[in-house]
C-alpha positions, 0 to 999 in steps of 0.5 A: 500500500505504497504512498497511501498516506501521501494520496490520502493527504492529497485528497483531504487537502482537495476537499478542505479548500477549492484552491487546493482541489486544483492540480497545481495551485499557488496555495500549496506554498507558504509565502515568505514573511513580510519585511517591516518597513517605515516607508510611507505609501504614496502615488507615483507618476512615472515614465521609464524607457523600455525595450525588448531584450535583443537576445530573445527572438520572441518578445512582447507582444507576440502573435503568430501569422498564418505562415508561422512567422512570429510578430513581436511588438509592444502593445499599448493595450497591455498592462505592466505591474510593479513588484517591490521585491525588497518590500515584498509587495505590489504597487497598486495600479498598472502601467502601459506602453506609450510612445511606442517606436515604429518597429514596436521594439521600444517604448516608454512605460508610463502611468500611476502606481501607489505604494511604498518605495525607498532608495535601494529597493529592488523592483521588478516590472511584469509585462502582460502578467496573467492572473494578477488582477483577480488576486487580492494578496501578493502571494496569490498573484501568478503567471499561469501556464497550467491549462491552455487550448493549443490555439495560436491566438491564445498564447500568453506572452509575459515578460519581466524587467528584473534587478532594477534598483531605485536610485532616488525618491522625492516627495513629488511622486517621482522616483528614478531607477539605475537603468532603463527597463529591458524585458526578458520573456518568461516563456517560449512558444512551441508548435507541435503535432503528433502521429503514431505508426505514421498516422495522425493522433487526434489530441483531446488532452496533452500533458507536457513535462521535461526530462530535467523537470525544467518547465512549470505551470506557474511563475509566482514572483512572491516565492523563492523559487518563483517557478512552481507546479512542475509540468502543464496541461493543454486542452484543445477546444475540440480534439484535433490532429492539427498543429498545437501551440503552447506558451511554456515557462522554462526554468533555464537553470535546470534545462541542459543539453540532455533535456527533452520535452515529454508528452502524454497524449489522450486521444478522442477514444481514450487511448494514451500515448507517450513521446518526447522531443529533444532539447537543442544544445544548451537546453531550452531557453525562454524567449524562443520559438521552437517548432517542428513541422514534422509530427512527433512520433508517439507510442501507445501505452494505455487506455482509459475506461468508460466511467459512469455514475452520478454520485462522485466527482472524478478527476484524473491526474497524469504522471509527470514524466512519460517514462513513468506513464500512468493515470491516477483517478481521484474519486470524491463523493459529492458530499464529504463522508458519503460513499463514492459511487461509480462504474467502470467498464471497457478497457483500463490500462495504466490506470490507478483508482483512489477513493476519498472514502469507501463506496460502491464500484460497479465493474461491468465487463471491465478488462484492466491492467496496472503494472507500472508501480507496486500498488493495488488497482484501487485503494480508499483513504478510509472505509471499505469498497464494495465491488458490484460485479456484473459480466466478465471482468479481469484485473491484472496488477502485475507488479504488486502482491494483490489488487484490492484491500478491504472489499465486499463482493456482490453482484452476478458475474466473474472477476479474474484477478492477477497478482504476484503473491500466490497465498493472497489470491488477489486480495490483501491477506486473502481477505474479503467479505461477501454481501448478504444473500450472495455466494462467492467461489474461487478457482484454483490458482493459475501460474502464469510463469512470469511471477504472477498468478490468476484466480477467477471469482464467481459471484452470484445471488439475489 
């Protein structure tokens, strides 16, 4: 029952607060303690020259034309936020690009902001930072890359001018800086599509990570490190085999020449694929446009089942790296403390199920295999699981001693279990309960010759 306590903690945290129910959330991290200051808040009217970092091929504001040529320009409609890193607070209000040059590569950042600024304070300027306006507290503000739709018109393009020091502050609402603002991009743009066995793969869900764990779902200025939430998800508006585009935030200090983007793809039929794309020499860097016109080759590794039932909230989490391919289903009752109730049928390959509490799971002609880790097929954080068996079902846990713990059997059908420990017969300690009015018979063990054994249970009754 490896990782049981960790999984239970995850589920309990998810129920306690809506923010913690997200796959990745800024609330998972504790903010640094505020630094005391005697500075007086005031309103500043400022105008600072700004430019785009010349080393970045993709910069503010980025759009991609029909021929995939990036167009990178400052835009007057976008906002600039000011973070006082020394005081650990944001100045209220936003700035905007003005006096934009004819080529769009330089401008004057101007506007009014209110807050505390002292000589030698270190400031950071954030351009087009998503998810800042709707966050009340500084530690909640973040640039969010977690979920995208793959469309070129929906790409987040945020930049930062960091390491700026305040030289002087006067009483007339002015302060000066030690240098002009030069914005560096916090992400790169990627373009890709996929195939398997030379056939296009229609993408319903795309999970992106990297071998070096160098890409992140959030950039949160208040935290050290600012990179939080490893990996990201992409959900096309509708399943597509066409090109997909993504803005990916990279921690350049982690990405090396041996890095590679790793992909897990769920297609429109619930088939799971894995694949990767190698990094260039020196690793992935922000501010670039990475693309391959040729499709990235994927290999199939799993299949999602058909899931039914109306009394549970079911969320699936994909493994972080494609080399550890599996999908974990986290099941919560709609009301805390109530049983989880849902059904599984069809084919389930590479999937694990964790219930926030006990409940009833109907298995109806399910064929399932789970062998990636030393874990049972299904677990619960508390309370037993009733398996309502219908039709012919088989579950193979080829890397674990058993498939279930603390279960009650009911229904009319068969259940074939495959696991490693012969004396357990598929259930922990060969222990299970039979519901009133039902009978269960178990076949002799079949030695599969690969270190696993199989048993068939026949359930019948009312």
